[in-house]
C-alpha angles and dihedrals in degrees: 000000000000104000091193088062090052091057094048093049091047090057096042097048102028092231123139119264092241092053092047094045094049093045092049090051092051092048092047089052090058100266116155124227094247093048095047094046093047104037108022102054094132090058097044098038089245096301111177128232093267093054093045090047089052091052089051090050093050091048089054093048093049092048090053089047091053091050090053090046091055091049093050094048090050092049094050092044091054088055089054091236102109110122127183091249093050092048091049090053092048092047091051096049112114100181135052091238091058091048095048092048090055091047096045098089090050099039112118108251137188113257106300132189089248092053091050089052092049090052087056089055097250099131094094089053090050091050091050093049092045089058090059091204112189113251096026111151096219097185093051094046093047090047089064088069096054095108137113108345095008109084104181145005094262091056090051091049091047091054091047090051090053090055093046091048088057091048090052093048093049099044108118096213091049093049091049092050091052091045089057090055091048090050094053106029113017116123125215105221126188130182133177118259107250112263094017097091095108099038092046096045092129087067095048091118085070100043090106105011135151134165137156104277096226090053096046109110121230097253092057093047091050092046091053092046090049090049090051093047091051091050099248101103139041120202139185134187105226128186122187098284096202091054091051095050091043089053091051092047090055089053099046110023112091115223107236091013125147105287095220091052092044089054091054091048091049090053089049091051093053092046094043091051099045099037103034118008102040096051090045094051092040088056090047092052093044087054094047092045090052091047091050091047090047092052092051093046091047090049091052091046092048092049092049092046091051091051092048093048090048093050113138112273125222090217129212105345136136102260135195109203126198128197102195125222139152114216095017092047133232113301114222128197133174120217127189123228091275092052094255116152113247110168143339136209140163128235129191109208094145135067136312092036096021093182094164096156096058090041091054092048092050095049094046090048093050092046091053098040096050098033091238114207100184141012123221120199123189115234097227131098114344091008097131092045091049091047091051091049093050093045088053093058121094113225125186090255141018109281119185113233120209130189108217129202104245098189109144095012092115090049090051092047092060095039129108089246091058093045089050092051098040110020093161098050128082124237094264092058092045090051091051091050089053091052091054095045092049088063093049096046118353093187096053092049102039094054086072091065129072101254090228088067095055091082103227099116141093116237089336092163092053100054130084101291096205092054091044093052092047092050094047093045089053090051093049091047090049094049095046092050094043090057098037127224132253099229093203097055106026120112122236088253092059095041093053090068094053112112111274098007121087129172099308098049091041090057090045090055091050090048092049091049092051092050101039105025127238121348110255097194141009090247089063088069087076088071092063112108113265094359098129134178095280094049090047091051091051099044108030098082092054097049119085128205112196114212094014119160089242106056090208088070086073094052140070091253106119118235089238086067098046091099089058092054089045090053091050090052093047092049089054093044089241141114124259090248090057090063090059095052107030117073093185093057092048089051090062095057113114103204094194088069090066100047114118140155094292104026121061138172095280091063093039092051089051090051092050091048091050093049088056093053108015114200091356114179108234092206121105126251118273117247129195118249130194130190120227114282117248095021110107108132141026088263089064093058124098129184112262095029116144111217140171116242146171122236107239101173136014118203136173091265101042145304133289115224129197108222094173102264099107090254122082117228125222124238102197115218089249089059098048101085142001089244128065114268131185099198128034089218087072087072110025142024134198116287091013116148109236140173114232138181122222110239105171136357121206102189094179094057093029093235126148122192114205136183133207094191116118 
C-alpha cells in the first residue's frame, strides 16, 4: 500500500487514516463497494457506499498521477536535466497541474521562437537583461551578439525577448498568480458564429452571453460547449488582462532596475502573457470548467438513474402490457407472474382504423382468459388515447392501470439482449414485453438497457463518456445489491451486476441453472464453474434462494455469519427459523455476547435487523396515478390550470413533469417551492407524483412552464 496516498486521501475526504487504510486494503484485495459497505463495517468504521466509492475514485486518480510522474521523471532524465531539487518537487506534487507546471520547461515542444533564439546563442543576453542590473549598457551588450545569423541589435533584443517571454509563461509562481485571477474574475463569453443565427436558433440564449466563469452552472457550460462543437457558437474565457499583466510586472520588474532592461522585460511580460500564458491557462480553465460541469451532470444523471432503478415494483402479477400507436395499432402482450411471455396481439382502437368494438372484445377476452391483475401502458405516442380507451372498458373486476415510462424500450427491443431472450419475436413485441416487465420490476428490466438510453440525464452525450459509464455502472451495481437478487429467476443481465460476479460468472450461473435446475442453497453456488472462494464471499450475501432449507439463504445475512445466528438460536433453545418469525425471541438476544475480534456491534445490529425483515425489498410501494381527464394535447392546456403530473427528469435547473400532453413541462428551480432551494432534488425525485400549475404555453417551441408553488 502507498502510505503517501493514504495521507492525501485523508486530507481530501476528511476520513480518518485507519478508515482510509483499511478500506484501501479491502479494495486492493478485490472487495467491491457494496460488499465492503455492507459486510465490513468494523474495518471501515461504517463508511457508506458513497464514501467508499470516493476512496476508490481517489485511489484511481492517484495511480494515474503516479504513472504520469514516472513518465515525466523519465523524460527529464533522458534530457540529462534531472536535479535532486527538481526530483523532490516532482515527487511531492499531489495534483496534475503541479506536475505539468514542473514539467513545462522540459516538455518537448515544436520549434518555438524561444528555441530559435537559443540556437542563435541569445540565452546569455536574455539572462543579463532579465537581471535588470542598474548601469547596464544594453546597446553595447546586445551589440556583442550581432554575428553570423544576427544582423543587428534589434534582432538580438527580439530573440532575447522571445526567451524571456517563455520564462515568464513557464514560471510556476507567475502561473499560479494568474490562475488565482482566472478563478475569481474570468468571464465566460459566448457569441454566435456570423451567419449561423437562424440555424443555431436553439442556442440563441448564448448569442451574446457572458458570466463569471466560477458562477456559471454546469448546464450553461455544457450548452455553450455543445453550441461550439456544433459550429454555432464561439467562446472565450477572459480575465481582466490589465490586472494579469500588472500582476506579472510586479513579479518580474525589478524596482530600481536599469530602465532600458526593464523596458525589454516589460515587453516580454506582455508578449509572454498574451501569446503563451493566457492561451495555455485559458485552455486549462476551459478543460477544468468542462470537467466540473461533467461531474455535476454525471451526478444529476446518476441520482436520476438510481431513483428510476429503485422505482416501486408491482411484483409478481399477471400483466397485460400495451405499447400504444395510431396507424400501426396498439401492441398487446400477456406476461405471467414471473414475467414470462405468453401471447401477443394487436388492436386498432384509434384512427384511422378506429375499430373500438373489436379492440374492446379482444382486451376483455384476454383479461378474463389470463386472469389479468394489472395493465401496463407505455407513455409514448397515443398513450393518453389508449389509457382513456382502456379506462372506459368494463372488466369483470377492478384492474389497476399504470402508465409506464417507456424510454429506452425501443433500444432494448433491437438489442442483443432482447434477441437473446426472444429470438422468435419482432422488435414491437419485445418492446411491449419490456413495458410490461418495467411495471413488474423496473430494476430487473432496466439493467438490460444502457443507462444513457433511459433518458433521465442532462447533456449525457456531451460529458466524459468513460466517467459517465463508471458512475452509472456503480449506481446500477449499488441498486442491484441493495435490493438483492433471486438467483433462480434472475437474468444474466441482472446477475452480472451482483457484487463479485460480472458477465462471465453471471452466464455460468445461468448455464448451471439450466443444466441442474434451481439452486437449493447458497453453498451450491460453489459448484458453478470459476466461482471461487473470493467470488462466493463477495456475491453470496446479495443472492437470495426462496424456499431454501436454511431460511437465512433467503436473507441478507452473509453465510460467514450463519454460525453467529446459529449460536443465538442455541442460546435461546430455538431454531434459526424461529428467530425470523418470533419477535419475542429476538428481543431476548444480547448482541454484546457475540462480539469478538472480527465481528462488532455494527454487523450484529445488521444481522438482527435482517432477522426481523428477511430479504425485505427497500423499494417503496407502487401507487396508481391518473392524468387529468380531457387534457391530451397542448391545445387542451390553459394558463392557470392545476394538473397532476409525474416527474420524468430532475436537472440542476429544475424538473421536467409529464402532464399527459406528449410534451413534458418544466418546473424551474425558482418555481419549485416558496422557499429558496439550491438543488431541485431537495423537493422532488424521479417518478414522484406532483400537482403543478400551468404558467405559460409556447406552442411554437412546444415549451410549457409549470409551477409547484401554492
